[in-house]
N, C-alpha and C positions, 0 to 999 in steps of 0.2 A: 458676590460678597455684600454683606450689609454694613452700613456704617458702624453698627455695633461690634463688627468683627465676626459675626456668624456668617456661615458659607451654606448656601442653597444649592442642591444639586438634583437636577431632573434625572430619574433613574426609573426604567421600567414604567409602572403605573402609579408612580408616587414621586413627590418632591420631598426629600429629606434635608433637614436642617442639622449642621454640625455646629455645635455651641462651641464658641470662643469668647475670649482668651480661657486658659486653664490648663492644668497638667494633663486632663485627660479629654478626649473628643467624645462628646455625646450626642450621637445621631438620634434624631427624633423624625418621626413621620410627620411632615407639616401639611401635605395636602395629598389627596389621592385622585386619580381619574384615569381615563382610557388613553393609554399610549402618551405619556409625558413627553413633548419635544423639547421644550426649552423653559429657562426661568431667568428673570432679569429684575433688578432691584432700581426702585426709584429712589435716588439718594436725596430728592428734594423732600420727600415725605416719608421714606422708610418703607412704604408698601413693596410687595412682591408680586410680580405679574408671572402668570405661568400659562404656557401654550399647551393644548391637548388635542390628540387626534390625527388620524391619517386621511380621514375621508370628510367631506363636507358635512354629512350627516351626523358625525362624531365629532366635529371640531368644536372646541371651546377656548377662549381666552379668558382668564380670571385675574381679578385683582384681590390681594388678600392684604391685611395689615400684617405687620412683623410677627404677630403670635398665632397667626392662622386663621383669623375671622375673615370670612368672605365678605368683600366689598361690593363686587358687582361681577356679572358674566357676560361676556360679549360673544354673540353668534351671529353669522352673517353667510349668506350663500356665496360671496365673494371670497371667503377664507377657506383655502382648499390645501390640507398638509402644510400647516405652519411650521417649517422647519426650526426656524429660529426668530426670536423677538430682540428688540433694542429700543430702550427710552431715552429720550432726550434729556439733557441736564436740568431743564426746568420742569420736566415731568408733563408737558404739554402735548407731546407727541410720542406715539408708539409705532415703531416700524416692524412689519411682519415680512420675513422672508417666505413668501408664499410659493412653495417649491412647485406643486402640480400645475398651477396657474402660469408659471414663468412669470412672475412679477413680484415687486415689493408694494406692499400696501401701507397706507399711511391712516393711523387711527387718531382722529382729533380728539384729546382728551379734555379739553377746554369746555365742551358743550355736553349736554345730557339730553338724550342718550348720546354716546360718542359717534361722530360721523366717520365712516370709513370710506376712503378714496384710493384710486392707483397712485402710488408715489411714483413708480418708474416701471417700465415694462423690460424684460429681460429675454428677448426672444432666443430660443435655442439654448439657454442656460436656466437650469432649475436651481433657484437659490437653495443654499444649504446652510449658510451662515451668514450673519450681518453683525456689523460693529459700528458705532458711532464715536468719533473723535471729539474733542473739546469744542471744535469748531461747528459741529452739526453734520461733518462730511461722513457718509455712509461707504463702508466697503463691503463688498458681496463676493462671496466665493460660490462656485456652482457645485453640481453633484459630482464630486470627487474628481475634478480635473477633466470631465468629458468634453467640456468647452475650455480650452486652454488659455482662459484669461481670467483675470479678478477685476470687477468693476468699481469704479469709484463714482459715487451719486453727491453731488455739491448742490445745496439749495442756493437758487438764484436771487433770492431775497423779494422776489415778486410772485411767490406761491408755486413756483415751478422748481424743476431739478436739472441740473446740466448732468449728462451722463458721460463718463469717459473711461478710457482704458487705464486700469491702475497698474497691472502687471501682466505682460505677456510672457507666459512661460512655455509655449510651444516648442522653443528650441532647446529646453533643458530636460536632462535625463534623471537626474536625482531628485527634482522637485517636479511632480507631475500629477499628484492627486490630493490638492488641498483641501482640507474641510473646515475646521474651526479657525476663526480669525478674531483677533482682539487689537483695538487701538489704545495706545496710553496716552498719557497727559502731555507728553514731550515730542509728539511727532513720530513715534515709531509703531509699527504695525508687526503683530506676530501672527504667524499662520503654521497650523499643524497639518504636517503633511503625512498622508498615509502609506504605508508600504505596500504600493499598488504599481504593476506594470513596470517592475524593476527600480522604482524609486526608492529613495532612502527616507525612512521615516524620521520625524523629529519636528521641533518647533523652529521655524526659520523666521528671523527677524528682517524686517524691511524698513529702510530708512526713507520716509516720504519726503526728505529735502532732496535727495539725488537719485531715489528709486534703486539703491544698492539692495541686493538680495544677499544676505549673509548666509554662511554655512549653518547647519543646524546647531543649537546650543547644546553643548557636551552632555550627555546623559539623557537628552529628551529622545534619542534614537529609540528607546524603549517603548516610546508613544507610537503604536502603530495602527490604530483603528479609529 
């Protein structure tokens, strides 16, 4: 979601912009590329970041202004199937859920060209989605629950990251295939669970204050993939 209210959606081989507000939704093709993976908005500048590709040879991360003018393209052998991206509140750091490499990459946007480093390794877990809360803590889901935990990555203030278990769902039967994840500004995390292996699809809220996993929001059970 853009500060203007417009919504950007990664779909197939293109990013589509839905224009809001208004009585009618006007979708326009914002950007095209091979196998669009994710899109995020830098609220500090209004720029839009998009990730493309499932192989190193075809992977790109691009920066556009809000109208679709290309600002820069980032390619690197370290970026392998970037399933999801998230940007810090101040627009200085872009995190990449680097699925096939089983790690999270950090792209330092304060320098030109941007510097890429390994933010955290996620051995055994292929990151599929990533979100950042207001404090800069990242939450990671793996490939549809194949590893039955969700990770929390907290900056330690010294250039490093403390990795910890956010949610262990190995004993749960309804919630067992999380994919999308989003952190709001008041300390809640919302997780989209797929209808796989007998699980119940829907969007499940989690309170970060006491680690309570609430039942799926009513109506969200129709979200199953």
